[in-house]
N, C-alpha and C positions, 0 to 999 in steps of 0.2 A: 508362628507369625510369618506372613508372606509380605514381602515388599512389592508394591505395585506402583505403576505410574499411570496417570489419567490426563488426557487432554481437556483443558477448560479454556475456551477462547483461544488465545495465542500462547497460553502458558501450559506448562506441564506440572501437574501436582504430584507430590509424593504421598502415597497412601501406605498404610499398614493394615492388613486384614488378619484377624484372629479367628480362626475356624474352631468350632467346638468339636469334641471327639465324636459326639452323637449328632444325628440330624438336628439342625438348629430349630429352636422353638420360635425365634424371632430374630430380626436384624436390628442392630443398634449402630447409629452413627454418632460419634462424639465430636461435637463442635467446640473447638478450643477457645480459650480466652485471648484477649489482645496480647500479643507478644509472647505467648506461651507455646513452645514447640510441642509436637505430638509425643515426643519422648516422655514428657511429664506424665502422660496418661497411660503409658505402657503397662505398669503394674496392675492398674485397675482394669484395663482392657483385657489383659491376660487372665486375670481372675474372673472377669465376667464371661469370657468365652468358656471357662471351666464350669460355669453354671448353665451352659446350653445355649448361649447367644452367639450369633455371628457378629463380631464387632469390627468396625472400621474407624480408624483415626486418620487424620490428614493434616498437612500444613497448607495454609492459605498461600496463594501466589505471592512471591517476594518475601516469604518467611520460612524459617526452619530449613527443610530439605527441598522446598519448592522455590529455589532461588532462580534468578534470571539466568538464561543460558549464555552468559558472558564468561570469559576465562577466569575472572576473579569473583564472579557472582555478585558484582557490585550493584547496589540499589540506586546509585546516582542516575537520575533521569528515568528510572523504571516507572512505567505508567501502570498504576493500579489504584483503585479506590474501594470503598466499602461495598459498593454495588457489585464490583468485580468479585470481591470476597463472597458475597451472597451467591453469585453465579457459581463460584467454586464449590460452595456448600451444596448447591442444588445438583451440580454434576456428580458429586460424591453420593448424594442420596439416590440419584438415578442409577448409578453404577451398582450400589448396594441392592436396590430394588430389583434390578435385572438379574442379579445373582440368585435372589430368592423371591421370585415374583409372587408366590402364593402365601408368603409369610408376612405378618405385620412388620412394620418398620418404625422404630422409635428414635427420637433424637435425645441425646443427653447434652444439653448446652451449658457450658461453663461460662458465666459472665457474657462476653460478646457472643458466645455460641448459642445463647438463648435470645439474643437481640436480633440476629440476622435472619432467623426463620420467617420473620414477618415479611421479608422480601423475596422469599423463594418463589420461583415461577411454577414449581411442581409440588405445591403444598398438598395436593391430592394424594401424593405418594406417602405422606407422613401420617402415622396412626396415633402419635402422641409425642409430647415434648416434656421432658423433665428438666426444669430450669434449676441450676445449681449456683448459688451465690451470684445471682444476676439481678440487674435492675437498671433503671434509667441512669445514664451517665451525666445528667444535668448537674452542674457543679453544686447547686444548692441542695441536691439530694445526696451528695457525698457525705461520708462519715466525717466527724469533726476533725480528726487528725489529718485527713487528706485535704479538707476544705481550707485549712490554714495556708497551704502553699499553692492551691490550684490556680489562683488568678495570675500569680507569677509564672506558673507553668504554661498556661494557655496564652497569655498576652505578651510574654517576653521570650521565654526559653524556646517554646515550640516554633513560633514564626522565625526567630533569628537562626536557630540551629538548622531548621529545614531549608531555609533560603541559602545559607552558607554551604551546606553539604549536598543539597539536591535530594536528600532523604532525611529522615529523622534518625540521628546517630544515638539511639537509646542505649546501646551497650556501653559506649564510652561515657555516657552521662549517668549510667546506672538507673535508668528510668524506662520502664516498659520494654525496651528492646529496639533493635533496628527495624524501621518500618518504612515502606514506600511513602513518598511525600504526599501523594493523593490520599492515601489511607489516613495519614495523620492529620492533614488539614481538614478533611471531611469530618473526621471524628471530633476535631476541635469545634467545628460548626455545630455538630450535634450537642456536644457537652455545654455549649453556651446558650442553648435554646431551652426554655422551660419545659417544652413538650418533647425534648430530645429529638430523635430521628424524625418523628412525625412533624414537629414544629419546624425543623430545619428544612425538610424536603417537601412539605406541603400536602395537599389533599390526596395526591396519588399514593403517598406513603401511608396515610391514615387508612385508605381503602385497602391497601395491600395487607396490612395487619388484620383489618376487620374481616377479610375473606377467609382467614384461617378457621377451620372447623375442627381440627384435632384437639383433644384435651390437653391442657397445660397444667402441670403441677409444679409450683415453685417451692424449692427448699431454701429458706432464708436462714443465714447463720447469724446468731445474735451478736457475736464478737467480730463480725466482718469489719476489717479495718478500712475497707473501701466503700462498701455499700450499706445503705440504711434500709430499714423496713419500709419507709415511705417510698424510697427509690424502687424497691422490688415491686410494691403494689402498683406504682405508676407505670413500670414497664409491662407487667403482666396484663394490666387492664387495657393496654393497646390492642391486645388480642380480643377485641370486644365481641366478636362473633363465636368465640370458642368457649367451651366449658373450662372454668378456671378455679383452681384451688391452691391453698398455701399451707405450708408447714414451717414452724419455727424450730430450729435446732439450737440447743444450748450446750456449751461445754460441760456444765454440771450434770446433765442427764447422761452424758457419755463417760463421766468420771475422769475428765481431762481438764487441764488448765486452759487449753486453747485449741480452736479449730481454725478460725480466720477465713479469709477469702480463698486461700489456696489449699487448705488442709484436707478437704473432703477426699481428695484423690491419693492421699498418703496411706501407705499400707498399715499404719497404726490403727486405721479405722476399718480394717478388713473384717472385723468381728461384729460391727454394729451398723455403721453408715452404708457400707457396701451391700450387706444383705438387705437393708431397707430399700435399696435401689431395685433389687430383684423383686421384692414384694410389690413395689409400685408398678413395675413393668408387667408383672403377672396380673395385677388387678386391672391394668389397662387392657391386657390381652383378653381377659375373661369377660370384661364388661363391654368391650367394643369401643370404637372411636367416639361415639356420641356421648357416652355416659361419664367419662372422666374417672377420677378416683376420689375416695373419701378425703376430706380435708376441710379447711376453712374456705368457704366460697367468698369471692370478692363481692 
C-alpha cells in the first residue's frame, strides 16, 4: 500500500493505492460511505489488489486523513459541501485513470459512494459502478428502525449542534462522525426531499445523473438497518440513461445471522461476497461499458 496526497480544489486529499503484484487488469476506486474513513476499506482493498486490481481509497475533504490544514485539524468554519466531495471523487478518478490510462476503471460505491457519481464531471472515465448498500437517503425510504428517530435528528439535533459548533460533532454524539457544516446541512436538505438529491438540487442534478452511461449494478442487503429496497431502487433509477441491474443479498444464503449496512467489507465475507465482487468486475470488463451485467433490470 502506498500513501499518496492529491490536490482537489483548495484541499489536499489523503489516498491509499494498493498495487497488484502482476500488471493490473483494471483500476478500482472505492467511494466511501458518509462518515466512514478509508481505513475501514483497507482489508477489502488489500484483498482486491491480490486479485489483480489496482485499488484506490480516499477520504473526502474534511474527513479521515483529509483534514483541514490547521494546527488542530478543526472543522469549525471549514467550507465544504457534497458538491465539493463529488469533486474530490472526480479528482481521485482522474488520478487513477492517469495511472492506468488503457485499463478500464470501476467504482465501488458504498452508500454515499454510489450517490455522488451522478455528479462527477468526468463520468466518461468510468466504465462501471458497483453500488453496495446504497440508496436514496429520503427519510421515508429509510429502514423502520432508523425512521423512528430521523425527524428528531434532522429537525432538532443536526441544526442545533451544527450551529453551535460550526460543524457537525458526530463523534461526540456517536452519530455518523464529525462532518463539515456544509456537507451536513446539504445532506439534510437531500434527505428531506422525496426525490433526494435530484429533488433538492433541481433539474441540473437530474440531468447530471441522466448523462451517466456506465453500467450500474446495485447490491442490496436485505437486513440493511439503514436502507430499504425501495430506497435502493429510487437511487439507482436516477441513473436513467445507464444500464441498471440489481441483486438482493440475504444473510441466510451466506450462512450468517447478519450482514447489515456495513458488513460487506468485513473479512468474514472474504470467501463469498468479496469473490462475487471480482465476478461482477470481470463481467463488466468482458462485456464492455454498454452491456452491464446480469441481474434484475429496473
